[in-house]
C-alpha positions as CSV (number, residue, x, y, z in Angstrom):
1,M,-68.9,-15.7,64.8
2,N,-68.3,-12.8,67.1
3,F,-66.2,-9.7,66.4
4,S,-63.2,-10.9,68.6
5,S,-62.9,-14.2,66.7
6,L,-63.1,-12.4,63.3
7,L,-60.4,-10.0,64.5
8,R,-58.1,-12.9,65.5
9,I,-58.5,-14.5,62.1
10,I,-57.6,-11.2,60.3
11,V,-54.6,-10.7,62.5
12,C,-53.4,-14.3,61.7
13,L,-53.9,-13.9,58.0
14,A,-51.9,-10.6,58.1
15,F,-49.1,-12.3,60.1
16,I,-48.9,-15.1,57.5
17,H,-48.9,-12.7,54.6
18,C,-46.0,-10.6,56.2
19,S,-44.1,-13.8,57.1
20,S,-44.4,-15.0,53.4
21,A,-43.2,-11.6,52.1
22,V,-40.2,-11.7,54.5
23,I,-39.3,-15.2,53.5
24,A,-39.6,-14.4,49.8
25,Q,-37.4,-11.3,50.3
26,E,-34.8,-13.4,52.1
27,I,-34.8,-15.9,49.2
28,V,-34.2,-13.2,46.6
29,Q,-32.0,-11.0,48.8
30,G,-28.3,-11.5,48.0
31,K,-29.0,-13.1,44.6
32,G,-28.9,-12.2,41.0
33,K,-29.8,-13.7,37.7
34,A,-27.6,-15.2,34.9
35,I,-28.2,-16.3,31.4
36,I,-25.6,-18.9,30.4
37,Y,-25.9,-20.4,26.9
38,F,-23.4,-21.7,24.3
39,G,-24.2,-22.2,20.7
40,S,-22.8,-25.4,19.1
41,P,-24.1,-28.1,16.7
42,T,-22.8,-30.7,19.1
43,P,-24.0,-31.2,22.7
44,V,-22.3,-28.7,25.1
45,T,-21.0,-29.5,28.6
46,V,-21.2,-26.5,30.9
47,R,-19.8,-26.3,34.4
48,L,-20.3,-23.4,36.8
49,D,-17.4,-23.7,39.2
50,T,-17.5,-27.5,39.9
51,A,-21.3,-27.9,39.4
52,L,-22.6,-29.3,36.2
53,L,-25.0,-26.8,34.6
54,R,-27.9,-27.5,32.3
55,Q,-27.6,-24.5,29.9
56,T,-30.8,-22.6,29.2
57,K,-31.7,-19.3,27.5
58,N,-33.9,-18.5,30.6
59,P,-32.4,-16.7,33.5
60,I,-31.2,-18.8,36.5
61,L,-31.0,-17.5,40.1
62,L,-27.5,-17.5,41.7
63,K,-26.0,-16.1,44.9
64,E,-23.9,-13.0,44.6
65,G,-20.2,-13.6,43.9
66,K,-17.8,-14.7,41.2
67,Y,-18.1,-17.9,39.3
68,I,-15.9,-19.7,36.8
69,V,-17.8,-20.8,33.7
70,R,-16.3,-23.5,31.6
71,A,-17.9,-24.9,28.4
72,W,-16.8,-27.6,26.0
73,A,-18.3,-29.5,23.1
74,P,-16.8,-32.1,20.8
75,T,-14.5,-30.5,18.1
76,K,-14.6,-27.2,20.0
77,E,-12.2,-25.2,22.1
78,L,-12.6,-25.1,25.8
79,F,-14.2,-21.9,26.9
80,T,-13.3,-20.5,30.3
81,D,-14.4,-17.2,31.7
82,T,-15.3,-15.6,35.1
83,I,-18.7,-14.0,35.6
84,T,-19.8,-11.8,38.5
85,I,-23.3,-12.1,39.9
86,T,-24.7,-8.9,41.4
87,E,-27.9,-8.7,43.4
88,G,-30.9,-7.5,41.3
89,K,-29.0,-7.7,38.0
90,T,-28.8,-10.2,35.2
91,T,-25.4,-11.3,33.9
92,I,-25.4,-12.6,30.4
93,C,-22.8,-15.2,29.1
94,V,-24.0,-16.2,25.6
95,K,-21.2,-17.4,23.2
96,S,-20.7,-19.5,20.1
97,L,-17.9,-22.1,20.7
98,K,-15.1,-22.0,18.2
99,N,-13.6,-25.0,16.4
100,S,-10.4,-26.3,18.1
101,E,-7.1,-26.0,16.2
102,A,-6.8,-29.8,16.1
103,Y,-10.2,-30.1,14.5
104,S,-9.5,-27.3,12.0
105,E,-6.3,-29.1,11.0
106,Y,-8.2,-32.3,10.6
107,R,-10.7,-30.6,8.3
108,R,-7.9,-29.3,6.2
109,E,-6.2,-32.7,6.0
110,L,-9.6,-34.3,5.1
111,S,-10.2,-31.8,2.3
112,S,-6.7,-32.5,0.9
113,Y,-7.3,-36.2,1.2
114,K,-10.6,-36.0,-0.7
115,L,-9.1,-33.7,-3.4
116,K,-6.2,-36.1,-4.0
117,K,-8.6,-39.1,-4.1
118,A,-10.9,-37.4,-6.5
119,G,-8.1,-36.1,-8.7
120,A,-6.4,-39.5,-8.9
121,R,-9.6,-41.3,-9.9
122,Y,-11.7,-38.8,-11.7
123,V,-9.3,-36.5,-13.7
124,V,-6.7,-38.4,-15.7
125,L,-8.8,-41.4,-16.7
126,P,-11.9,-39.4,-17.7
127,A,-9.6,-37.0,-19.6
128,T,-7.9,-39.9,-21.4
129,L,-11.3,-41.3,-22.4
130,L,-12.6,-37.9,-23.4
131,Y,-9.5,-37.4,-25.6
132,S,-9.9,-40.8,-27.1
133,G,-13.5,-40.1,-28.1
134,F,-12.5,-36.7,-29.5
135,A,-9.6,-38.2,-31.5
136,Y,-11.8,-40.9,-33.0
137,F,-14.5,-38.4,-33.9
138,K,-12.0,-36.0,-35.5
139,Y,-10.2,-38.8,-37.4
140,R,-13.5,-39.9,-38.9
141,Q,-14.5,-36.4,-39.8
142,N,-11.2,-35.7,-41.5
143,A,-11.4,-39.0,-43.4
144,K,-14.9,-38.1,-44.6
145,L,-13.8,-34.6,-45.8
146,M,-10.6,-36.2,-47.3
147,N,-12.7,-38.6,-49.4
148,E,-15.0,-35.7,-50.6
149,H,-12.0,-33.6,-51.7
150,L,-10.4,-36.7,-53.4
151,E,-13.6,-37.3,-55.3
152,N,-13.7,-33.6,-56.3
153,A,-10.1,-33.9,-57.5
154,H,-11.0,-37.0,-59.7
155,I,-14.0,-35.1,-61.2
156,A,-11.8,-32.1,-62.0
157,K,-9.2,-34.4,-63.6
158,E,-11.8,-36.1,-65.8
159,G,-13.1,-32.7,-66.8
160,Y,-9.6,-31.6,-67.6
161,E,-8.9,-34.7,-69.7
162,H,-12.2,-34.5,-71.7
163,S,-12.4,-30.7,-72.1
164,I,-11.6,-29.0,-75.4
165,S,-12.0,-25.4,-74.2
166,L,-8.9,-23.7,-73.0
167,S,-10.8,-21.8,-70.3
168,N,-12.4,-25.0,-69.0
169,I,-9.1,-26.8,-69.1
170,S,-7.6,-24.0,-67.0
171,M,-10.5,-24.0,-64.5
172,Y,-10.5,-27.9,-64.1
173,K,-6.7,-27.8,-63.7
174,E,-6.9,-25.2,-61.0
175,T,-9.7,-27.1,-59.2
176,Y,-7.8,-30.3,-59.4
177,Y,-4.7,-29.0,-57.8
178,S,-6.7,-27.1,-55.1
179,E,-8.8,-30.2,-54.2
180,K,-5.6,-32.4,-54.2
181,A,-3.9,-29.9,-51.8
182,I,-6.8,-30.0,-49.4
183,Y,-6.9,-33.8,-49.6
184,E,-3.3,-34.0,-48.8
185,S,-3.7,-31.6,-45.9
186,Y,-6.3,-33.9,-44.3
187,I,-4.0,-36.8,-44.8
188,K,-1.3,-35.0,-42.8
189,K,-3.8,-34.0,-40.1
190,N,-4.9,-37.6,-39.6
191,N,-1.3,-38.8,-39.5
192,R,-0.5,-36.3,-36.8
193,L,-3.6,-37.2,-34.9
194,S,-2.8,-40.9,-35.1
195,T,0.8,-40.3,-33.9
196,L,-0.4,-38.2,-31.0
197,S,-3.1,-40.6,-30.0
198,C,-0.6,-43.5,-30.0
199,V,1.3,-41.6,-27.4
200,I,-1.4,-39.8,-25.3
201,I,-3.9,-42.7,-24.9
202,P,-1.5,-45.4,-23.7
203,A,0.3,-42.9,-21.4
204,G,-3.0,-41.8,-20.0
205,I,-4.2,-45.3,-19.3
206,V,-0.9,-46.2,-17.6
207,A,-0.9,-42.9,-15.6
208,S,-4.6,-43.6,-14.6
209,A,-3.7,-47.1,-13.4
210,V,-0.8,-45.8,-11.3
211,L,-2.8,-42.9,-9.8
212,I,-5.8,-45.2,-8.9
213,Y,-3.4,-47.6,-7.2
214,W,-1.7,-44.8,-5.4
215,S,-5.1,-43.3,-4.3
216,G,-5.9,-46.7,-2.8
217,K,-2.8,-46.4,-0.5
218,L,-3.8,-43.0,0.8
219,E,-4.6,-43.0,4.5
220,K,-7.7,-41.2,5.4
221,P,-7.2,-38.7,8.2
222,R,-8.8,-39.6,11.5
223,Y,-9.9,-37.3,14.3
224,S,-10.0,-38.2,18.0
225,E,-10.0,-36.1,21.1
226,T,-10.1,-36.3,24.9
227,P,-13.1,-34.6,26.4
228,L,-12.0,-31.5,28.3
229,L,-15.1,-31.5,30.5
230,S,-17.1,-34.5,31.7
231,L,-20.7,-35.2,32.4
232,N,-19.9,-38.0,34.7
233,S,-19.9,-38.0,38.5
234,I,-19.3,-40.9,40.9
235,S,-21.3,-41.1,44.1
236,I,-19.9,-43.5,46.8
237,T,-22.2,-44.1,49.9
238,R,-21.3,-46.2,52.9
239,E,-24.1,-46.9,55.3
240,F,-23.6,-47.7,59.0
241,D,-25.9,-49.2,61.6
242,Q,-28.8,-47.2,63.0
243,D,-29.4,-43.9,61.3
244,Y,-25.8,-42.8,60.6
245,S,-24.4,-42.7,57.1
246,L,-21.3,-41.4,55.4
247,S,-21.4,-40.1,51.8
248,L,-18.5,-39.2,49.5
249,L,-19.2,-37.4,46.2
250,I,-16.4,-37.3,43.6
251,N,-17.0,-35.1,40.6
252,I,-14.9,-36.0,37.5
253,R,-14.1,-32.9,35.6
């Protein structure tokens, strides 16, 4: 290979390199970068002007100018803002979408519904059953103590009747009346407990039945919404003879 051929190759390579640099400069010139991302537990639909955008945390290249960014996800408010793309700069639009007022109201109604449902089914009836168990236990405990004090009173009475010592007679007499008084107090306690139980337990059972029936009639709140942004697009193409064609693109937003 002679010197002239080598020179021509070097000149060609230099020309290709310069052309590539100019083309790359033209591609980047007049463009800037943007990071557009929206945080939401549900899938987010994002549109940049009328174009559907796949959101990413990586910068995307856009022409200079102003763009309308809209984002929406189920149960969230529609986000709308305008961003300005400047050459050589990165515009950041990173937001967390807020719950819509309708969805927040639905959550409040659902919490109220669950509270009423649980209260009607799991408060009055368990409380009635708990009181019934307590009343039965207390009645049996009082009856046991009552019998013990009655037996003590009988022993004191026998000691009083068979004693010949004045001091012993006085002691047995005092013990007898003391044990008798305690015995009678337990009788009164059990009578009050029986009377109270005869009112509370039936009333609790009736109230429980009514509340359970009422809770079955409660209507559970439902949530539905109309999507504010759509992922759909319709493409209609009509082909003619030869190499001519007509295409109509309709974006549903």
